[in-house]
C-alpha positions as CSV (number, residue, x, y, z in Angstrom):
1,M,-42.2,48.1,31.2
2,T,-39.7,46.4,33.4
3,D,-40.4,44.6,36.6
4,F,-38.8,47.5,38.4
5,Y,-42.0,49.5,38.0
6,K,-43.9,46.9,39.9
7,T,-41.7,47.0,43.0
8,A,-42.8,48.6,46.3
9,F,-39.7,50.8,46.1
10,W,-40.8,52.4,42.8
11,K,-44.4,52.7,44.0
12,R,-43.2,54.7,47.1
13,L,-40.8,56.8,45.0
14,R,-43.5,57.6,42.4
15,A,-46.0,58.5,45.2
16,A,-43.4,60.9,46.8
17,C,-42.8,62.5,43.4
18,L,-46.5,63.1,42.7
19,K,-47.1,64.4,46.2
20,R,-44.3,66.9,45.7
21,D,-45.2,67.8,42.1
22,R,-49.0,67.9,42.1
23,K,-49.1,69.9,38.9
24,C,-47.1,69.1,35.7
25,T,-43.7,70.7,36.0
26,T,-43.6,71.9,32.4
27,P,-43.7,75.7,32.4
28,G,-47.1,77.1,31.7
29,C,-48.9,73.7,32.1
30,T,-51.6,73.6,34.8
31,E,-52.6,69.9,34.3
32,L,-52.3,67.4,37.1
33,A,-49.1,65.5,37.3
34,V,-49.9,61.8,36.8
35,V,-46.5,60.4,35.6
36,A,-43.3,60.3,37.7
37,D,-40.8,60.9,34.9
38,H,-37.0,60.2,35.1
39,I,-35.2,63.5,34.1
40,V,-32.2,61.4,33.1
41,P,-33.7,58.2,31.9
42,R,-32.8,54.9,33.6
43,S,-31.6,53.6,30.2
44,K,-29.0,56.3,30.2
45,G,-27.8,55.8,33.8
46,G,-30.3,58.0,35.5
47,A,-30.8,57.4,39.2
48,D,-33.9,56.1,40.9
49,T,-34.1,59.1,43.3
50,L,-36.6,61.8,44.0
51,E,-34.1,64.4,42.7
52,N,-34.1,62.6,39.3
53,L,-37.9,62.6,39.0
54,R,-40.4,65.2,38.0
55,G,-44.2,65.0,37.7
56,L,-45.6,65.4,34.3
57,C,-49.1,65.3,32.8
58,I,-49.8,62.7,30.2
59,R,-49.4,65.1,27.2
60,H,-46.0,66.3,28.2
61,H,-44.8,62.8,29.1
62,N,-45.9,61.5,25.7
63,M,-44.1,64.5,24.1
64,R,-40.9,63.4,25.9
65,R,-41.3,59.8,24.9
66,H,-41.4,60.9,21.3
67,G,-38.2,62.9,21.6
68,N,-39.6,66.3,22.4
69,E,-38.4,67.7,25.7
70,P,-41.4,69.4,27.4
71,Y,-39.4,72.4,28.7
72,L,-37.7,75.4,27.1
73,K,-34.1,75.4,26.0
74,G,-31.9,77.1,28.5
75,C,-34.1,75.8,31.4
76,N,-33.5,73.1,33.9
77,A,-35.8,70.1,34.3
78,K,-38.1,72.2,36.6
79,G,-38.5,74.9,33.9
80,Q,-36.3,77.4,35.7
81,P,-33.6,79.3,33.8
82,A,-30.3,77.4,34.0
83,D,-28.4,80.7,34.1
84,P,-28.3,81.7,37.8
85,N,-28.1,85.4,36.8
86,H,-31.3,85.3,34.8
87,W,-33.9,87.8,36.1
88,W,-36.4,85.0,36.8
89,N,-34.0,83.6,39.4
């Protein structure tokens, strides 16, 4: 963990993310969101913005840390179909 995650800025950003995403954003999951996860990781140039964060439960966050994305292929980070013409949209 870097010192960034100890800053007041991060703590406010994390709180805002978890306030917005009270439940895990992985489709079908009903667990509480407890992790503010960078959609595009900081290590890959991801921004420290609310738009680049999603709330995840511990299980889905751990899946992501081990290389398994916790959402279905063809979906965006919020689990919605990426295709704007998909019937779910």
